[in-house]
C-alpha positions in Angstrom: 113.4 151.6 40.7 114.4 148.2 42.0 113.8 145.3 39.6 113.7 141.9 41.4 114.5 139.1 38.9 113.3 135.6 39.8 115.5 133.0 38.2 113.3 132.4 35.1 113.8 136.0 34.1 117.4 136.3 35.3 118.3 133.6 32.8 116.6 135.7 30.0 119.5 138.2 30.4 121.8 135.5 29.1 119.7 133.2 26.9 117.4 134.3 24.1 113.9 133.3 25.1 110.5 134.9 24.8 110.5 138.2 26.5 114.3 138.3 26.8 114.5 141.7 25.1 111.9 143.2 27.4 113.7 141.8 30.5 117.0 143.3 29.3 115.4 146.7 28.7 113.8 146.7 32.1 117.1 145.7 33.7 118.9 148.5 31.9 116.3 151.1 33.0 116.4 149.9 36.7 118.5 151.6 39.4 119.1 148.2 41.0 118.6 144.7 39.8 118.1 142.4 42.7 117.7 138.6 43.2 118.1 135.9 45.8 121.3 133.9 46.4 119.4 130.8 45.3 119.1 132.3 41.8 122.8 131.5 41.1 122.4 127.8 41.6 119.0 127.8 39.8 120.4 129.7 36.9 123.5 127.5 36.6 121.2 124.4 36.7 119.0 125.8 34.0 121.9 126.7 31.8 123.4 123.2 32.3 120.1 121.6 31.3 119.9 123.7 28.1 123.4 122.6 27.3 122.7 118.9 28.0 119.6 119.1 25.9 121.6 120.5 23.0 120.1 124.0 23.4 123.5 125.6 23.0 127.0 124.8 22.0 129.8 124.1 24.6 131.5 127.4 23.7 128.2 129.4 24.1 127.5 127.6 27.4 131.0 128.5 28.8 130.6 132.1 27.6 127.2 132.5 29.3 128.5 131.0 32.5 131.4 133.5 32.4 129.0 136.4 31.7 126.8 135.4 34.7 129.8 135.1 36.9 131.1 138.5 35.7 127.7 140.2 36.3 126.9 138.5 39.6 128.6 141.2 41.7 126.6 143.9 40.0 123.3 142.5 41.3 121.9 143.2 44.7 121.9 139.6 46.1 119.7 138.9 49.1 121.2 136.2 51.3 119.2 133.5 53.0 118.6 134.0 56.7 116.4 132.0 59.1 113.9 134.9 59.2 113.7 135.0 55.4 113.2 131.2 55.2 110.5 131.3 57.8 108.8 134.2 55.9 109.1 132.1 52.7 107.5 129.2 54.5 104.5 131.3 55.5 104.2 132.6 51.9 104.3 129.0 50.6 101.4 128.1 52.8 99.4 131.2 52.3 99.8 131.4 48.5 100.4 127.8 47.5 103.9 128.3 46.3 106.8 125.9 45.7 109.8 126.3 48.1 112.2 128.3 46.0 109.4 130.4 44.5 108.4 131.4 48.0 112.0 132.3 48.8 112.1 134.6 45.8 108.9 136.3 46.8 110.0 136.6 50.4 113.3 138.1 49.2 111.6 140.7 47.1 109.3 141.6 50.0 112.2 141.9 52.3 113.9 144.4 49.9 110.7 146.4 49.8 110.4 146.4 53.6 114.1 147.4 54.0 114.3 150.2 51.5 110.7 151.4 51.5 110.5 152.0 47.8 108.9 150.3 44.9 110.1 146.9 43.9 109.1 145.4 40.6 108.8 141.6 40.8 109.7 139.9 37.5 109.1 136.2 36.8 107.8 134.1 33.9 105.7 132.1 36.3 102.2 133.6 36.3 101.1 132.0 39.5 104.2 133.5 41.3 103.5 136.9 39.7 99.9 136.8 41.0 101.1 135.9 44.5 103.5 138.9 44.2 100.7 141.2 43.2 98.6 139.9 46.1 101.5 140.7 48.4 101.7 144.3 47.1 104.6 144.0 44.6 104.5 145.6 41.2 
């Protein structure tokens, strides 16, 4: 099984939040954990915000960044292409999504198209999850 982690759930691998344990278990059970290249910058921005807002210590922040960097190569990371960005733009219009959300959904759909197997889309954003369901993702 391929588990696609949108950034909100990718961060849950590193920071204790609601559903973190479930996301960690699903990632451990997956054959492949996939995400988009944009997840890296989004995750680092989210972690920096938590640190700035005193949600973690400096040492915890540095350790989490190191963990993310250490794990990054183990993820299947979909790069941005013009075709992917155009598909994301179509999804944004059709499903009323924000820009990066549509990139995540387009990335997961591209993986499904390329490998022809089940892709489980994982996000904390219910609107995005509904759009994924409407597009045929689990």
